[in-house]
Steps between C-alpha positions, in 0.01 A plus 500: 500500500570611854337824619738795490391588851613224733507752781244524773409868544318591816379831642485634856298822499304727722479868580809697600627420852331165530824303554585369150866599505557371851357162406706483180814590694424196717474280190811619313742217435215246491374620162550793266328812628440806277486831687220746468557699182337819632778563749763430236340744256464771767862462614631512145290810414611682810867410446492615136289812561222345288136601532353148491395509866154488649518862615644647179359309198278211613420392140872468421549314827228249407653457152847434654347265752326298236815479284705382804232247598500353147879488494508321837235253375686426176826455684344247731281322243783310330707437810362159584474610865221552749470871526302706754426859400442784743198629293390384157408677181135534601613732778586751225127525415432623853793743488366635169149543641639676807709730281216585264712345221378278215480145640474353153869401456499337843177315421650371174821394680301325771325293233827420324726419794345247733604369838416178681183488705416569771658834576613549861329805645577704810227717642564847647608476862505821702725355776792454262438789257769770489583774259847580362661698223331297229186389686305817565145362467274529803376174653146578380631533145680166528168342593338628177812403304470147644132480404586613143782237480257221605248614238763529221655159571158327523377669181828388333422137573710445811389334825639666810649311794505726801814478712389507862623762744772401736869545558724533194630150574144357515404676177818381323423147623149527353647599164763221528225244560304639203811469286553139609140416414534645144801300385 
């Protein structure tokens, strides 16, 4: 019997502002890319007047983030495609820890929903870091977020492949080469 999951599910992660979205934008059209769920959840909550935002109800935000991450995973799992996620379910553990919320549901989901290894990781980079309406974290906080991400992914059984610093094109080319080598 053939495995239900003939898809290849890959993760590109790192702290906020490390360049994940820009790299994914450079890869769109070459493979399926799944946008960061945190920005989607925040936009939906603000548009609907909901309280599931980091500044109003961080525990609800983490719950919504985990649900969206699982939905994205399940949607991609049976697609038969190569899929690159802007953040994976393990990221929800770090968000829960930062919010003072129960990380248990995220830990359970991390064990149940697995991605291919290694996970592509972007380190914090002060030269490209910028805040915006959704990204309000200080650069120093992104550094500790990044350290927590590395720890969570490694404790969850993932190897990390660091994407080197460089132009967006150079970084996208690095990811492309990685994707070619994993076929």
